[in-house]
C-alpha positions as CSV (number, residue, x, y, z in Angstrom):
1,X,-20.8,-10.3,26.5
2,X,-21.0,-7.6,23.7
3,X,-22.1,-8.6,20.6
4,X,-18.7,-8.5,18.7
5,X,-17.5,-10.9,21.2
6,X,-20.2,-13.4,21.1
7,X,-19.5,-13.7,17.1
8,X,-16.0,-13.9,17.5
9,X,-16.9,-17.4,19.6
10,X,-18.0,-18.9,16.1
11,X,-15.0,-17.8,14.3
12,X,-13.7,-20.3,11.9
13,X,-10.4,-21.8,13.6
14,X,-8.1,-21.6,10.5
15,X,-8.5,-18.0,10.2
16,X,-8.0,-17.9,6.1
17,X,-8.6,-14.0,6.1
18,X,-5.9,-13.6,8.8
19,X,-3.4,-15.7,6.6
20,X,-4.6,-14.0,3.0
21,X,-3.9,-10.5,4.5
22,X,-0.4,-11.3,5.7
23,X,0.6,-12.7,2.2
24,X,-0.7,-9.5,0.9
25,X,1.5,-7.4,3.4
26,X,4.3,-9.9,2.6
27,X,4.0,-9.0,-1.1
28,X,3.6,-5.5,-0.7
29,X,6.8,-5.4,1.2
30,X,8.8,-7.2,-1.0
31,X,7.0,-4.9,-3.9
32,X,8.1,-1.8,-2.1
33,X,11.7,-2.9,-1.2
34,X,12.6,-3.7,-5.1
35,X,10.8,-0.1,-5.8
36,X,13.7,1.2,-3.9
37,X,16.3,-0.5,-5.3
38,X,14.5,0.4,-8.8
39,X,14.1,3.8,-8.2
40,X,17.6,4.4,-6.7
41,X,18.8,6.2,-10.4
42,X,18.2,6.5,-13.9
43,X,20.2,3.5,-14.6
44,X,17.8,1.2,-12.1
45,X,14.6,2.4,-14.2
46,X,14.6,-0.5,-16.8
47,X,12.4,-2.9,-18.5
48,X,13.5,-5.5,-15.7
49,X,12.4,-3.4,-13.0
50,X,9.2,-2.8,-14.9
51,X,8.3,-6.5,-15.4
52,X,9.5,-7.3,-11.9
53,X,6.8,-4.8,-10.5
54,X,4.4,-6.0,-13.0
55,X,4.9,-9.7,-11.4
56,X,4.3,-8.3,-7.9
57,X,0.9,-6.4,-9.4
58,X,-0.3,-9.9,-10.5
59,X,0.4,-11.7,-7.5
60,X,-1.8,-9.1,-5.5
61,X,-4.4,-9.6,-7.9
62,X,-4.4,-13.2,-6.7
63,X,-4.1,-12.7,-3.2
64,X,-7.3,-10.3,-3.5
65,X,-9.2,-12.5,-5.6
66,X,-8.6,-15.1,-2.9
67,X,-9.8,-13.0,-0.2
68,X,-12.9,-12.2,-2.0
69,X,-13.6,-16.3,-3.1
70,X,-13.2,-17.0,0.7
71,X,-15.9,-14.3,1.5
72,X,-18.4,-16.0,-1.0
73,X,-17.5,-19.4,0.9
74,X,-17.4,-18.4,4.4
75,X,-20.6,-17.3,6.4
76,X,-18.7,-16.3,9.5
77,X,-15.6,-14.2,9.3
78,X,-13.0,-12.9,11.7
79,X,-14.8,-9.2,11.2
80,X,-17.4,-7.6,8.9
81,X,-17.5,-8.8,5.3
82,X,-17.6,-5.1,4.0
83,X,-14.4,-4.2,6.1
84,X,-12.8,-7.4,4.6
85,X,-13.6,-6.4,1.5
86,X,-12.8,-2.7,1.8
87,X,-9.4,-3.6,3.2
88,X,-8.8,-5.9,0.5
89,X,-9.6,-3.4,-2.4
90,X,-7.5,-0.6,-0.4
91,X,-4.4,-2.8,-0.4
92,X,-4.8,-4.0,-3.7
93,X,-4.7,-0.4,-5.0
94,X,-1.2,0.0,-3.3
95,X,0.1,-2.4,-5.3
96,X,-1.6,-1.0,-8.5
97,X,-0.5,2.6,-7.8
98,X,3.2,1.0,-7.2
99,X,3.1,-0.5,-10.4
100,X,1.5,2.3,-12.3
101,X,4.4,4.6,-10.8
102,X,6.7,2.2,-12.0
103,X,5.7,1.5,-15.7
104,X,4.5,5.0,-16.6
105,X,8.1,6.3,-15.2
106,X,9.6,4.0,-17.9
107,X,7.1,4.2,-20.7
108,X,7.0,8.2,-20.5
109,X,10.4,8.4,-20.6
110,X,10.5,10.6,-17.6
111,X,13.6,12.7,-16.4
112,X,14.8,11.3,-13.7
113,X,14.4,13.3,-10.4
114,X,16.2,12.4,-7.1
115,X,12.5,12.5,-5.8
116,X,11.6,9.2,-7.3
117,X,13.6,7.6,-5.0
118,X,12.8,9.8,-1.9
119,X,8.9,8.5,-2.8
120,X,10.0,5.0,-2.8
121,X,11.6,4.9,0.5
122,X,8.4,6.8,1.9
123,X,6.5,3.9,0.2
124,X,8.6,1.1,1.6
125,X,8.5,2.4,5.1
126,X,4.8,2.8,4.9
127,X,4.3,-0.8,3.8
128,X,6.5,-1.9,6.5
129,X,4.1,-0.2,8.8
130,X,1.3,-2.0,7.3
131,X,2.9,-5.3,7.5
132,X,3.3,-4.6,11.1
133,X,-0.3,-3.7,11.6
134,X,-1.8,-6.6,9.8
135,X,0.4,-9.3,11.8
136,X,-0.6,-7.2,15.0
137,X,-4.1,-7.5,13.8
138,X,-4.5,-11.4,14.4
139,X,-7.3,-12.1,17.1
140,X,-7.1,-8.3,17.8
141,X,-4.3,-9.4,20.5
142,X,-2.4,-6.4,20.3
143,X,-4.3,-3.5,19.5
144,X,-1.9,-0.7,21.0
145,X,0.9,-2.1,18.5
146,X,-1.7,-1.7,15.5
147,X,-2.6,1.7,16.7
148,X,1.3,2.8,16.7
149,X,1.5,1.7,13.1
150,X,-1.5,3.4,11.8
151,X,-0.1,6.5,13.3
152,X,3.1,6.3,11.7
153,X,1.5,5.5,8.2
154,X,-0.6,8.7,8.8
155,X,2.7,10.6,9.7
156,X,4.7,9.2,6.6
157,X,1.6,10.5,4.2
158,X,2.1,14.1,5.9
159,X,5.8,13.9,4.6
160,X,5.1,12.9,1.1
161,X,2.4,15.7,1.0
162,X,5.1,18.1,1.8
163,X,7.5,16.4,-0.7
164,X,5.0,16.4,-3.6
165,X,4.2,20.0,-3.0
166,X,8.0,21.2,-2.9
167,X,8.9,19.1,-5.8
168,X,6.0,20.3,-8.1
169,X,6.8,24.2,-6.9
170,X,10.4,23.3,-8.1
171,X,9.2,21.6,-11.0
172,X,6.9,24.3,-12.4
173,X,9.9,27.1,-11.5
174,X,12.4,24.9,-13.3
175,X,13.4,25.6,-17.0
176,X,12.4,22.2,-18.2
177,X,10.9,21.6,-21.5
178,X,7.1,21.5,-20.8
179,X,6.8,18.0,-21.9
180,X,9.2,16.8,-19.1
181,X,7.5,18.7,-16.8
182,X,4.1,17.0,-17.4
183,X,6.1,13.5,-17.5
184,X,7.7,14.3,-14.2
185,X,4.4,15.6,-12.5
186,X,2.2,12.9,-13.7
187,X,4.6,10.1,-12.2
188,X,4.9,12.2,-8.8
189,X,1.3,12.3,-8.7
190,X,1.3,8.1,-8.8
191,X,3.8,8.0,-6.5
192,X,1.8,10.3,-3.9
193,X,-1.2,8.5,-4.5
194,X,0.7,5.6,-3.1
195,X,1.0,7.1,0.0
196,X,-2.6,8.0,0.1
197,X,-3.7,4.5,-0.3
198,X,-1.4,3.3,2.4
199,X,-3.2,6.4,4.7
200,X,-6.7,4.8,3.5
201,X,-5.4,1.2,4.3
202,X,-4.2,2.2,7.7
203,X,-7.5,4.1,8.6
204,X,-9.7,1.1,7.5
205,X,-7.3,-0.9,10.0
206,X,-7.8,1.7,12.8
207,X,-11.8,1.7,12.1
208,X,-11.7,-2.5,12.1
209,X,-9.6,-2.0,15.4
210,X,-12.1,0.2,17.3
211,X,-15.1,-2.2,16.1
212,X,-13.4,-5.5,17.8
213,X,-10.9,-4.5,20.6
């Protein structure tokens, strides 16, 4: 019996960390779904949309804090404490950057471009795959399904990179006002960062999978 399998014999029965990560995944998918609706058009980017994203971000902060509290209370964890901390922090970054992209789109009064909606859909796709991966991580019984989701998240991030490059190129070649170019570029960077953070979370999950499955 390997050392990882030996320690799994002494895992807590309530598996509180799995439940907390699943709650984070649920919150992120709800947040990204509402982001799709909020980024559909210039008319949907409103104060109400911003407040909704702020609420999700605060909820994610609470869940992340609860994970850290449980780390302090539990000696035995379902996987390495460092991995739990890294994954929780990485997932929290996703919420932070979704919130930031929504916030600055509104505060900057950024001119609307269709790429905002494109990115919102890519982000939603990524968080849905993260949710699948996190739910399938429980007890490490579905490693193949977890890996499939991680690969898909990496694919989506590559698509997002291409969208970002094309949109930036088009933006610099446009005849928009310099301030508008700066505003749009800043928002695009936040949106692209969200897909990067999703990929980081997927990479952490994949490394955990290699250790324990």
